[in-house]
C-alpha positions as CSV (number, residue, x, y, z in Angstrom):
1,M,154.7,114.0,114.3
2,T,153.4,113.9,110.7
3,T,154.3,116.2,107.9
4,C,150.7,117.3,107.8
5,T,150.8,118.2,111.5
6,R,154.1,120.2,111.1
7,K,152.5,122.1,108.3
8,T,149.3,122.9,110.3
9,L,151.4,124.1,113.2
10,L,153.5,126.5,111.1
11,L,150.5,127.9,109.4
12,A,148.7,128.4,112.7
13,L,151.8,130.0,114.3
14,S,152.8,132.4,111.5
15,A,149.6,132.9,109.5
16,T,151.1,132.4,106.2
17,A,149.2,128.4,105.4
18,V,150.5,127.7,105.6
19,A,151.1,124.6,104.6
20,S,156.3,124.0,106.6
21,T,158.1,122.0,109.3
22,L,159.0,121.9,113.0
23,A,161.9,119.6,112.6
24,A,165.2,119.7,110.9
25,S,164.9,119.1,107.2
26,V,168.4,117.9,106.6
27,T,170.4,115.9,109.1
28,P,172.7,116.8,110.8
29,V,171.9,120.4,111.4
30,A,174.5,122.7,110.0
31,Q,176.1,125.1,112.4
32,A,177.7,128.5,111.8
33,G,180.5,128.4,109.3
34,P,184.0,129.6,109.6
35,R,185.3,133.0,108.9
36,A,185.9,131.9,105.4
37,S,187.2,133.4,102.1
38,P,185.4,136.4,100.8
39,A,181.7,135.8,100.5
40,S,181.2,138.3,97.7
41,A,181.8,135.5,95.1
42,P,179.2,132.7,95.3
43,P,180.7,129.4,96.0
44,S,180.3,126.2,94.0
45,L,177.6,123.9,95.4
46,V,178.5,120.3,96.3
47,W,175.4,118.2,95.8
48,H,174.7,115.0,97.7
49,G,171.8,112.9,98.8
50,C,169.2,114.3,101.3
51,E,168.1,112.9,104.6
52,L,164.7,114.1,105.8
53,P,163.3,114.0,109.4
54,D,161.0,111.0,108.5
55,G,164.0,109.0,107.4
56,T,163.3,109.3,103.7
57,T,165.6,110.9,101.0
58,G,162.9,113.2,99.7
59,A,161.5,113.1,96.2
60,E,163.1,110.7,93.8
61,G,166.3,112.3,92.6
62,Q,166.3,115.1,95.1
63,Q,169.7,116.4,96.1
64,C,170.9,118.7,98.9
65,A,173.9,121.0,99.4
66,E,175.1,123.7,101.8
67,L,175.4,127.3,100.8
68,P,177.6,129.7,102.8
69,V,176.0,133.1,103.3
70,P,177.2,136.2,105.1
71,L,175.9,136.7,108.6
72,D,175.7,140.4,107.7
73,Y,175.6,141.4,104.0
74,R,177.0,144.8,105.0
75,N,180.2,142.9,105.9
76,P,180.3,140.3,103.1
77,D,183.8,139.1,104.0
78,G,183.0,138.5,107.7
79,R,181.4,135.5,109.4
80,T,179.3,133.2,107.4
81,L,176.3,131.0,108.1
82,T,175.1,127.9,106.3
83,V,171.9,127.7,104.4
84,A,170.7,124.3,103.4
85,V,169.6,124.1,99.7
86,T,168.0,121.5,97.6
87,R,167.2,120.7,93.9
88,L,165.2,118.3,91.8
89,R,166.4,118.4,88.2
90,S,164.0,118.3,85.3
91,D,163.2,114.8,84.1
92,R,162.7,116.2,80.5
93,P,166.0,118.0,79.6
94,R,164.7,119.0,76.2
95,A,161.7,120.7,77.7
96,R,163.7,122.5,80.4
97,R,163.5,126.3,80.2
98,G,165.0,127.4,83.6
99,T,165.0,127.0,87.3
100,L,162.0,127.5,89.7
101,I,162.4,128.1,93.4
102,V,159.8,126.9,95.9
103,I,159.5,129.4,98.7
104,A,158.0,127.9,101.8
105,G,155.6,129.6,104.2
106,G,156.0,130.3,107.9
107,P,158.1,132.1,109.0
108,G,159.7,128.8,109.8
109,G,158.8,126.7,106.8
110,S,161.4,124.4,105.2
111,G,162.0,124.7,101.4
112,V,163.9,121.4,101.5
113,E,160.9,119.6,103.0
114,R,158.4,121.4,100.8
115,L,160.2,120.3,97.7
116,A,160.3,116.7,99.1
117,R,156.5,116.8,99.5
118,K,155.5,118.8,96.4
119,G,158.4,118.3,94.0
120,E,157.2,115.4,92.0
121,A,153.7,116.9,91.6
122,L,155.2,120.2,90.6
123,R,157.6,118.6,88.1
124,A,154.7,116.8,86.5
125,A,152.4,119.8,86.4
126,T,155.1,121.9,84.8
127,E,156.0,119.2,82.3
128,G,159.7,119.2,83.2
129,A,160.1,122.8,82.2
130,Y,162.2,123.6,85.3
131,D,164.9,122.4,87.6
132,L,163.2,122.8,91.0
133,V,165.1,124.2,93.9
134,G,164.4,125.4,97.5
135,L,166.2,126.4,100.6
136,D,165.8,126.3,104.4
137,P,165.9,129.9,105.5
138,R,168.5,130.7,108.1
139,G,167.1,129.4,111.4
140,V,165.2,126.5,109.8
141,G,165.9,122.8,109.3
142,G,169.4,122.2,108.1
143,S,170.5,125.8,108.1
144,T,172.4,127.6,110.9
145,R,170.0,127.8,113.8
146,A,169.6,129.7,117.1
147,G,167.3,129.4,120.1
148,C,165.9,131.6,122.8
149,G,165.9,129.1,125.7
150,T,162.3,129.6,126.5
151,A,160.4,127.2,128.8
152,D,158.3,124.3,127.5
153,A,155.2,126.0,128.9
154,D,155.8,129.0,126.7
155,R,156.1,126.9,123.5
156,Q,152.8,125.1,123.4
157,L,150.7,126.3,120.5
158,V,148.1,127.7,122.8
159,T,150.7,129.8,124.7
160,L,152.7,130.8,121.6
161,R,149.5,132.2,120.4
162,A,148.5,135.1,122.6
163,W,145.0,133.9,123.7
164,P,143.6,136.3,126.3
165,G,142.2,135.1,129.6
166,A,138.5,134.1,129.8
167,D,137.4,137.6,130.6
168,G,139.7,139.2,128.0
169,D,142.5,140.0,130.5
170,I,146.0,140.0,128.8
171,T,148.2,140.2,131.9
172,A,149.6,136.7,131.4
173,N,150.2,137.5,127.7
174,V,152.1,140.6,128.6
175,D,154.3,138.7,131.1
176,R,154.9,135.9,128.6
177,S,155.8,138.3,125.8
178,R,158.2,140.2,127.9
179,R,159.8,136.9,129.1
180,V,160.2,135.5,125.6
181,A,161.7,138.8,124.3
182,E,164.2,138.9,127.1
183,A,165.2,135.3,126.6
184,C,165.7,135.9,122.9
185,A,167.9,138.9,123.6
186,R,169.9,137.0,126.2
187,N,170.4,133.8,124.3
188,G,169.8,134.3,120.5
189,G,172.9,136.4,119.8
190,E,173.8,137.9,116.4
191,V,172.6,134.8,114.6
192,L,169.0,135.2,115.8
193,R,169.2,138.9,115.0
194,S,169.9,138.0,111.4
195,F,166.7,136.1,110.9
196,S,164.6,138.4,108.7
197,T,162.7,138.5,105.4
198,R,165.2,140.8,103.9
199,N,168.1,138.4,104.6
200,E,166.0,135.4,103.2
201,V,165.6,137.4,100.0
202,R,169.4,138.2,99.9
203,D,170.1,134.5,100.5
204,I,167.8,133.5,97.7
205,D,169.7,135.8,95.3
206,R,173.0,134.4,96.5
207,F,171.6,130.9,95.8
208,R,170.6,132.1,92.3
209,Q,174.1,133.2,91.7
210,A,175.6,129.9,93.0
211,L,173.3,128.1,90.5
212,G,174.6,130.2,87.7
213,E,171.2,131.4,86.7
214,D,170.4,134.9,85.5
215,K,166.7,134.6,86.4
216,L,164.5,132.4,88.6
217,S,160.9,131.5,88.4
218,A,159.1,131.0,91.7
219,W,156.2,129.5,93.6
220,G,155.8,131.3,97.0
221,S,153.2,130.1,99.4
222,S,151.6,131.9,102.4
223,Y,154.4,133.9,104.1
224,G,156.5,132.9,101.1
225,T,154.3,135.2,99.0
226,Y,155.7,138.2,101.0
227,V,159.2,136.8,100.6
228,G,158.6,136.4,96.8
229,A,157.1,139.9,96.5
230,V,160.1,141.5,98.3
231,Y,162.5,139.6,96.0
232,A,160.6,140.8,93.0
233,Q,160.8,144.3,94.3
234,K,164.5,144.2,95.1
235,Y,165.7,142.1,92.2
236,P,163.1,142.5,89.4
237,R,165.5,141.8,86.5
238,H,166.2,138.4,88.0
239,T,162.6,137.3,88.0
240,D,161.1,135.1,85.3
241,R,157.6,133.6,86.0
242,W,156.4,134.4,89.5
243,V,153.6,132.7,91.3
244,L,152.3,134.0,94.7
245,D,149.8,131.5,96.4
246,S,147.7,132.6,99.4
247,N,148.8,136.2,99.8
248,G,149.1,138.5,102.8
249,D,148.8,142.2,103.2
250,P,152.2,143.7,102.2
251,D,151.7,147.1,104.0
252,P,155.3,147.8,105.2
253,A,154.1,149.5,108.4
254,R,152.1,146.5,109.5
255,V,154.1,143.5,108.3
256,G,153.7,140.6,110.7
257,H,151.3,142.5,112.9
258,S,148.7,142.9,110.1
259,W,149.0,139.2,109.3
260,M,148.0,138.3,112.8
261,R,145.2,140.9,112.9
262,N,143.8,139.6,109.6
263,M,143.4,136.1,111.0
264,A,140.3,137.3,112.8
265,V,138.8,138.2,109.5
266,G,140.0,134.9,108.0
267,A,138.4,132.8,110.7
268,A,135.1,134.6,110.3
269,D,135.3,134.2,106.5
270,R,136.1,130.5,106.7
271,F,134.0,129.2,109.6
272,P,130.8,129.0,107.6
273,D,132.4,126.2,105.6
274,F,132.9,124.1,108.7
275,A,129.4,125.0,109.9
276,A,127.9,123.7,106.7
277,W,130.0,120.5,106.9
278,A,129.2,119.9,110.6
279,S,125.4,120.4,110.1
280,D,125.2,118.1,107.1
281,P,122.9,115.1,107.8
282,A,125.6,112.9,106.2
283,R,127.7,113.4,109.4
284,E,125.1,111.9,111.6
285,Q,126.1,108.3,111.2
286,A,129.7,109.0,112.1
287,G,128.6,111.0,115.2
288,L,130.1,114.2,113.9
289,R,126.9,116.3,113.2
290,L,126.9,119.2,115.6
291,A,123.6,120.9,114.7
292,E,120.7,120.6,112.4
293,R,121.3,124.1,110.9
294,A,124.6,125.6,109.8
295,E,123.7,128.9,111.6
296,D,123.6,127.1,114.9
297,V,127.1,125.7,114.8
298,E,129.0,128.9,115.7
299,P,126.8,129.7,118.8
300,L,127.3,126.1,120.0
301,V,131.1,126.4,119.7
302,L,131.2,129.8,121.4
303,A,129.0,128.6,124.3
304,L,131.2,125.4,124.7
305,A,134.3,127.5,124.8
306,R,132.9,129.8,127.5
307,K,131.9,126.7,129.5
308,L,135.4,125.2,129.1
309,D,136.8,128.5,130.3
310,R,135.0,127.9,133.6
311,E,135.2,124.1,133.7
312,P,138.1,122.5,131.7
313,R,137.6,118.9,130.6
314,E,140.1,116.1,131.1
315,S,141.4,115.1,127.7
316,D,143.1,112.0,126.3
317,V,146.4,113.6,127.2
318,P,147.2,113.6,130.9
319,G,148.0,117.1,132.2
320,L,146.5,118.8,129.1
321,P,142.9,119.6,129.7
322,L,140.6,120.8,127.0
323,T,140.2,124.5,128.0
324,G,138.3,127.2,126.2
325,N,141.4,128.5,124.6
326,R,142.5,125.1,123.5
327,L,139.2,124.6,121.8
328,R,139.5,128.1,120.2
329,Q,143.0,127.2,118.9
330,G,141.7,123.9,117.7
331,V,139.0,125.6,115.7
332,Q,141.5,128.1,114.2
333,S,143.9,125.4,113.2
334,A,141.3,123.2,111.6
335,L,140.1,125.9,109.3
336,F,143.2,125.6,107.2
337,G,142.0,122.5,105.4
338,D,138.8,120.5,105.1
339,A,140.6,117.3,106.1
340,S,140.8,118.7,109.7
341,F,137.0,119.2,110.0
342,A,136.3,115.6,111.2
343,P,138.9,115.6,114.1
344,L,137.6,119.0,115.2
345,A,134.0,117.9,115.2
346,G,134.9,114.7,117.1
347,M,136.6,116.8,119.8
348,I,133.6,119.1,120.1
349,R,131.1,116.2,120.3
350,A,133.2,114.5,123.0
351,A,133.4,117.8,125.0
352,L,129.6,118.2,124.8
353,D,129.0,114.7,126.0
354,L,129.8,114.5,129.7
355,R,130.6,110.8,129.3
356,G,133.1,111.3,126.5
357,T,136.8,112.1,126.6
358,P,137.9,114.8,124.1
359,V,140.7,113.7,121.9
360,L,143.1,116.6,121.4
361,T,144.2,117.3,117.9
362,P,148.0,116.9,117.5
363,D,148.6,120.6,117.2
364,L,147.2,121.1,120.7
365,V,149.6,118.6,122.2
366,Q,153.0,119.4,120.6
367,V,155.5,121.5,122.4
368,V,157.2,123.5,119.6
369,P,161.0,123.0,119.8
370,D,162.9,126.0,121.0
371,E,164.8,126.7,117.8
372,D,161.6,126.5,115.7
373,A,159.7,128.8,118.0
374,A,162.6,131.2,118.0
375,V,162.7,131.7,114.2
376,M,158.9,132.1,114.0
377,V,159.1,134.9,116.5
378,A,162.4,136.5,115.4
379,V,161.6,137.0,111.7
380,V,158.5,139.0,112.5
381,C,160.1,141.0,115.3
382,N,163.2,141.7,113.3
383,D,161.3,142.9,110.3
384,V,159.2,145.7,111.8
385,R,159.3,147.6,115.1
386,R,156.0,147.0,117.0
387,P,154.3,149.4,119.4
388,G,154.9,148.7,123.1
389,S,151.9,150.3,124.7
390,V,150.2,147.6,126.9
391,A,147.1,149.8,127.2
392,G,146.8,150.0,123.5
393,Y,146.8,146.2,123.2
394,R,144.2,146.0,125.9
395,R,141.9,148.3,123.9
396,A,142.5,146.5,120.7
397,V,141.8,143.1,122.2
398,A,138.6,144.3,123.8
399,A,137.4,145.6,120.4
400,D,138.5,142.5,118.5
401,R,136.7,140.2,120.9
402,Q,133.4,142.0,120.3
403,R,133.8,142.0,116.5
404,Y,135.3,138.6,116.0
405,P,134.2,136.2,118.8
406,L,135.6,133.1,117.2
407,T,139.2,134.3,117.8
408,A,138.4,136.1,121.1
409,G,140.9,138.9,120.6
410,M,144.0,136.7,120.0
411,P,144.9,138.2,116.7
412,A,145.0,141.7,118.2
413,N,147.0,140.7,121.3
414,I,150.4,141.6,122.4
415,T,153.5,139.6,121.2
416,P,157.2,139.5,122.1
417,C,157.7,142.1,119.4
418,A,156.4,144.7,121.8
419,F,159.4,144.2,124.0
420,W,162.0,143.3,121.3
421,K,165.4,144.6,122.2
422,D,166.9,145.3,118.8
423,A,165.6,147.7,116.1
424,P,165.1,146.2,112.6
425,A,168.4,146.2,110.6
426,D,166.5,147.1,107.4
427,S,163.5,149.2,106.6
428,P,160.5,147.2,105.5
429,T,160.1,146.9,101.7
430,R,157.2,148.7,100.0
431,I,155.7,146.5,97.3
432,T,154.9,148.7,94.2
433,D,153.8,148.4,90.6
434,E,157.3,149.1,89.3
435,G,158.8,146.1,87.6
436,P,158.0,143.5,84.9
437,S,154.5,142.2,84.5
438,N,155.3,138.6,85.3
439,I,153.4,137.8,88.5
440,L,150.4,135.5,88.8
441,M,148.5,135.4,92.2
442,I,146.2,132.6,93.2
443,Q,143.9,133.0,96.2
444,S,141.1,131.2,98.1
445,L,138.0,133.3,98.5
446,R,137.8,132.1,102.2
447,D,141.3,131.8,103.5
448,P,141.6,131.6,107.3
449,A,145.2,132.8,107.5
450,T,145.7,135.2,104.6
451,P,142.1,136.4,103.9
452,Y,140.9,137.6,100.6
453,S,140.7,141.2,101.9
454,G,144.5,141.2,102.6
455,A,145.3,139.5,99.2
456,L,143.4,142.4,97.5
457,K,145.9,144.7,99.1
458,M,148.8,142.8,97.6
459,R,147.0,142.8,94.3
460,G,146.5,146.5,94.5
461,A,150.1,147.2,95.4
462,L,151.4,145.2,92.4
463,G,149.1,146.9,89.9
464,E,149.8,145.9,86.3
465,R,152.6,143.7,87.3
466,A,150.1,141.0,88.4
467,R,147.0,139.1,87.5
468,M,145.0,137.2,90.2
469,V,143.1,133.9,90.0
470,T,140.4,133.7,92.8
471,V,139.3,130.2,93.7
472,G,135.7,130.2,95.0
473,R,136.3,127.9,98.0
474,G,137.8,127.9,101.5
475,G,141.2,126.9,102.7
476,H,144.9,127.9,102.6
477,G,147.3,127.0,99.9
478,M,145.6,126.6,96.5
479,Y,148.1,125.4,93.9
480,L,148.5,121.6,93.9
481,G,146.7,121.4,97.2
482,G,143.4,123.3,97.0
483,G,141.6,120.6,95.0
484,N,140.6,123.0,92.2
485,A,141.4,121.9,88.7
486,C,140.7,125.4,87.2
487,G,143.1,127.1,89.6
488,D,145.8,124.4,89.1
489,R,145.5,124.7,85.3
490,A,145.8,128.5,85.3
491,V,149.1,128.3,87.3
492,S,150.6,125.4,85.4
493,E,149.8,127.0,82.1
494,F,151.5,130.2,83.2
495,L,154.6,128.4,84.4
496,V,154.8,126.3,81.2
497,T,153.8,128.8,78.5
498,G,154.0,132.2,80.1
499,R,150.3,132.8,79.3
500,R,148.3,134.5,82.1
501,P,144.6,135.5,82.1
502,A,144.1,138.8,80.3
503,Q,142.5,140.1,83.5
504,D,141.8,138.9,87.0
505,T,139.6,135.8,86.9
506,H,137.6,133.5,89.1
507,C,137.5,129.7,89.3
508,A,134.4,128.1,90.7
509,N,134.8,125.6,93.5
């Protein structure tokens, strides 16, 4: 499975593109540590080479280490877990001004792997101004992990996502959500219960202390923007230059739940980009043109999905037919980046041609490993208590299906959080305008996972602490990946010089 596919899966599963991994980022996987010496004093880090899932050693010069952290920060001298950490030192020591942490998306994204993929580009873009660091949050990659023991059938992307039945019925989703919640309660234990945003923030601050740094700069992406915002709220005096890329709604009463609900808006915002691409005459020669007019592409896709609800098509993968919901999930996943448009259009064309065999995109084939699925679910459910009224979800799904037909009610549907056994250990953090004015947000105008409307809520919450750069294009994850030189330049200048735009600004596509 490619790095690109792992990234797409995480973004599609957790809504915050983004860009992420489904495999261990450091081998072997670290297990729970001993009941060691008091955890209140950060330990020294022993750096060594890294080994990534693809057999590489990461970016040139990348090093890894293991950081012990308290299972429960209320009992700092009790049991410890292991968090895998990584660094890439500045290649220009005279230019170095501090340390910058890369905060991956997810929940479930690997900071170790993200630094391996983005580290060299980030080091060049920031002109060696930083030692670059990252970590695998507890439950991810080389950090202490835990699983729920759920069945393979419950860990395909199209079942991890709560797609309603063809007629909008959610009975199967209710049963699956209850089954997953019960399995997590039965098998996850206290380690799974410790997977939360607040504990990731605490672990980041413990990492800062172990590095001997008074302040950190940061680049948080997707769900990592929420982690970064919570850190900046809890530890403002330890923040230097703070970049939040592809931002979610930080409303503490709706964390997790609102991210999912907003994906319906995001898909509606972003789909016109695919429609324009798929109706361009330039696609004709490759057999990827779906309609002569952009406005005809969405009705075509919706009609095909309804037909596949009734008559699934055999695909290139035995035992995995192309159903209406697999097509809907394929569309939702492809909207994260323009590079996915061609495979999606090819699958649609083959499904329309009775003589063709649809080729499933990789995200529709993969069974997500149990421990990866567990952390994706657990962080959201451990952060905020969700309502458990099945009738309420039925009503919400019915309304969402009418308003946002592309996502067919999935973003409003029930999840295992409705049946989660344990109450959150911490109250959700309210993001406010109290703190230093040292945050730069960057946001796509048409983001399928963290839509512009949600980013505006983060912007409003931060007030004068932040400025926002809006990139006038679609996609998820803008800095060093969105293909916009204006946006990249604004972020890099801020990280290198500290200069931000005097007011919120827009970059043309």
